[in-house]
N, C-alpha and C positions, 0 to 999 in steps of 0.2 A: 717211623722212616719211612714214612710216604709225604711229610711234609713239603720236601723238597721236590719230589715228583709232583703234586699237587700245587705246586708256585708252578712247573714248567708247563701241565695242562691249561693253566688259565688262559699264558700265554697260546700254545695251540691248537685251543679249540675256533680261537676267535680269528683263525689265520685262516682262508679261505686257500691253501694254497701247499706247494711241496717245496721241495728242496733244489738244491745245486746240480747240474746238470754232473753227467757220471755212468759210467755201467751200473745198470739196474739189474742185472743177473741175480745178484746174492741177494738183493731185496726182494727182488719179486718170489725167490725159493721163502724168504721167512713169510710171505703173504700168504703163500700155497698151506706151509706148517700149519699156520692160525688158522687158517680159513678152511683148509680142508679142503679146496677143489684147488685145479691148475689152471694154469693159462692156457690156452689155446694155440699162441704164437708170441713172438716180440712183441713189447711196449716199444713201438715208432717216437723216438725223441726229438726234439728241437730246440736247441738255443736261443733265447730271443734276449738283446738289449733292454734292462731296464728305461732308457729311452725312448723306446718305441712304446712301453707296454698300456698307456692310455689309450693310445691307437688302437691298440689289437684290443684292448677291454671293452670297448667303445662297438667294435666292429662287432665281436662275438654276442655282447648283448643283444644288438640292434638287430641281429641274426633270428633271436627268441621272441621279439615280440610282433604283437599280431598291429604295430603303428609304429610311425617316428616315432626316436628319441623327444621331437620338441612335442608332439601329442601325448606323450609319455608323464612328462611336467604338468601337463594339461590336466590333464589324468589326476595325477597326485594332488594339485591344486585342488581343482574340484570339489573331489571325494573328502576333502579335507585332512588330510591322510600326511601331509609339508605345509599345516598351516601358516599363513603369511613369509611363506620364503622366495624370495627376487632372487634375480638373476637365473644364474645355471644351475637346475634343479638337476637336472640328468648331470652336470661335472661335479655337483659333490658326492653324488652317489658315486663316481668313478674314482673320487677322490678318497673317497671310506676305504674299497675297495683296492686302489694302488697302495694304500697304505699299509695293507694287510697282507696282499698276493706275492709269495714265494714262489709259486708256476701254479699252474693247472693241466687237469686232463681234458680234451676237449670229445665227447662222446658221440659228437657229431661227422669232428672230423678225425677222428680214433687218435688223436695224437696228443703225447706228452709234452707239453709245454715249461722247461724248465728256464729260467732266469736271473741273468747275472746280478750279483749282488745283495745284499739285504737293502730293505725298506729302510730310509732315513729314520723312521720314529724305530725300529727294533733290532735293539743291540744287547750280545748277551756276551761282549767283549772282555775281557778277563779269565772268563771260564770259557776252556778248550773241551772240555767235558762234557759241559752242558750244552755248547753249540754243538758240537756231535749227536748229543740225544735229541736236541731239537731237530735236526737236521734230517737226521735219521726216521725221526719218530712220523713227519711231516711226510716223508717221503713213501713211506710206509700207508698212512694216508691214502697218497694220489694213487698211490699202484694198486689199491683195494679199489679205487675208480675205474681204470682198467681193465680190472678182474670182470668187475660189474658190467662193462659195456662187454665183456668178449663172451662171458657165461649169459646173462642176461638181455640184452640187447635195447639196455637202458635208451639210449638215441633215439630208439623208434617209438618207443612210450613218450619219450618226452616233445615228439612233432606231434602228438595226437593230443596233447596238454596243452596247446600256445596259448589256444580261447580260453584257457582254466586255470587261472590264476590260484583259485584256490587248492583245485585238484593239483597243479604242477609244485605247488610247496608241500603237498602234504608227499606226494612222492619226491621230493626230494630229502624230505626228513629223513627218508628211508634210506636213502642213496649216502648224505651225509652219517646220519647214522652208525650206518655199520662199519662205514671207512673210519669215523671216529673209536669204535668199539674195536676194528681189529688192530687201530694206533693203539689204543687203550692195556690191549691183552699186553701188544708189542712190549709195551712201558714198564706192568707187571711185572712180570716176565724178568726183568732186568731188577727187579726190586723182591725179587723171589717169592712172588704171589702169582696166584695162578687166576684167570677171568673165573672162573668158575667161583675160586673163593670171594672175589667182589660183590659178583652178581648175589649171590647167596648171602652175603651181609648186609640190610638195609642202610644201616647207618655207614657203611663205605660208601653205596651205592649214591649216597647222598652227598656226601660230603665230594666223592666227586665230582659230578653233576654242579653241585653248588661252585666247588672252584672254578670248573670250567666254565662258566657263568661270566665269574665276577669280572667289574670294568677293567677295563684296557687301556692305561693310561696312553695310550700309542693312537686311539681316535684323539681328533677333532673334536674340542668341544661344543662347536660350529655345528655339527655333524646331525641334521637331524635326525631325532630318536626314530622315526618310521625303517630309517635304512638300517640302524642297528639294530633293532628287535627282528625287522623280517631276514636280516643277515645270521641273525642266531638266534631264532628258531627251530632250523633244520637241521642244526648240529646239536641244540639241547635237547630240543622235545625230540629231535630222533633220535637219539644216543639212549634214550631215556626206553622210549620203544623197543629198540633192538636188543640193549640189554635186558627189560621184558621176555622178551620172544625166547633169547638165549636161555633165560634163567627154566621159560617152557620147555625145553628141549634141544638146548644147544644149537650150534650150526646146522641142523636140519631145520630146525625152526627157524631158523632166518631165509634158510632157502625157499620156505613155502612163504612167507611176507611176499616174497618176488612173484610167486604165483598169484597171489591174491593182494595187492600191494592197496595201502590206506587208501582211500579217495577220496575224503574230504582233511582238513586241518582239523575237524571234532577227534576224528578217528583217530590222530599223534594226540590232542591234548586228552582225549580219556579214550587209552588203551585198554581199560578193562571191557568197554563197549566194542571195542575193532577185536578182539580177542573173543569177544561171547561170538560176536558173529562170526568169525571162520570158524570156531566151536559148533555151533548149528548148522554148517552149511549155509547162510544166509546171505543172499543174494547186495554184491557192491552197489553205492550207487549208480547210475548211469552216468555215461561219460556229458559232461557238459555241452548243449548246444548252444552256442551263441545267437539268440534268436528276437531280436530287437522288438520290442511293445507294438501295439498297433499303430498307425500312424507315423512311426520312425524310420523315414527311408533311406535316410544315409546315416547312421548312426556313426561316432566318433569312437565307439566300444560298446559291448557290450559283456560287461563285468562277474565274475561268480567270485565274491568274495570271502566269503565264508567264517569258520566262528574267528581264525585268528585275527581277520580284520576288524571285525565288531566289536571282538575283546579292545585291539587298541583304541578304538575309539570310543565306545562308551564302556569299557573296562569288564573284569573278569563275571562280576556276577549278573551284570543287564545281557551279556552274552551269552548264558546260559541254557540249553535249550534252542540253540537253532540246530534249524530243519533244512534249511535251502534259502537261496535266492537270486533274483537276477539283478542288474544296476545296469542301466540302459543311458547314457550319456548323447544326448543331440546337441549340433551346435548349430546355431541361426544363419543367417546370411552374414552377419558381421563378427563371427566365429566366436557369439556369446553362449558358453554351454549353460544346457537344463539336464536336472538329473533327474532320473524316474526310476526308485528302487521297490521293491517288493519284496518281503521276509518272510518266509515261514518257521514258525517255530514249534515246540512240540505239544504246548498246551496254551488258551488263553489268557492263563496266570501270567507265564512267561513272553506271552508276547506283549504284554501290556507294561511289563516289567521295562521291557525293549523299546517300547515305545515311547513310553516317558524319558526315558535315559537319554535317549536318541534326541528328541523332542530339545530337552535342557541341552545337550550338546551343539546342536546346531544352533539356537537361541544363541549361546555362546561365541557362537564365530559373526555371530552377526546375521546369519540367517533365521528368516521366519517361512518357515516349507508348509504347504499343503498338506496334509496324513490322513490318513482314515483306516481303521482297524476291524476287520472280519473274524471274529473269533481267534484263531493263530494266525492268522495272516494281517501284517501292517505294512501299511503302503505309505510311502513318503514322495514327493515333488519338489525341486527347488529349482531357482535359475530365473532364466532370462524369457523362456517362451511361454507366457501364459496359457495359451490355444490350445498348448500340447501339454500342460499341466490339468487344466480343466479337464481334461477329451479322458488323462490317466486318472484322475483321482475327480468325479462331476461333482 
């Protein structure tokens, strides 16, 4: 019975947006019934033309970055997240989002933007009922973001995480995961299944999340894998986190996630650790402070990468046991970058596993770094400024 629903979810979870313009009152009521919370006021909506979308996305993303979009491309290349990419790296990311987005909710402006027409790569022509479900499901998703904004002030939290890559990704996993589960509840109800039935059935949960994460044929084959994986993570891993919370205590347990949200992608990737911390009343990881290493006067950026990014670079096994990190990128007078990375692990064995894997990874990219290990701390340095590298790793 759910085969058709799963096929539809595959498309829905890879679309970071909502549906066509029109009255939202009825769908707001649907979200309120599912979520057990009421909107505090109407949701402001603005209709825009698809021809303006790329420039709008560029401006929206630039607002949330601590540096320019050109510098963002330098950061991605320097950290080897988009190895070998030439030309407009940021433009490739925009092209990916443009190919997926149907609309979006902006928690900083508190506005729901609907976009005329479907992306060229998305077509459900010939099945009017599926098109209706597609639009309604995604609209439910985006209205959940508006409800989160009104109830939990997500824009304010977002601003505090602008310098914390790992913390921001973890927080968005909660937001996208919750919106995805509300959408799922709406669609399951259409098939005569309750959300409780789904979360209590481990096999059904696995099938739903695996279907949602299936490869989307609308994504250009030349899109850097990093953009795809970092786009999928908040939806899929966030969905698992929220479903587990719902299984523990319904929507009240999901409310509690907002009171003490996951602070790192490790807590999202390992929800058992997150819930164990919550249950014992443990303190969350402190907010990341982007302080450069000694001797770096004007860094390009100070990054907090987290388990998600180290997994992406060295694989899941070698990133197990991540505890913390700080990565400074400095540029010399010729704009040549140098990376100073300090990582901390749960124990010396996991630190050594990471050191070996990351060293092999960098050498595979033609980089011969300086490195040092001190019990559970691993430091790496590579780039153009040998004096700075030697100061970091004597």
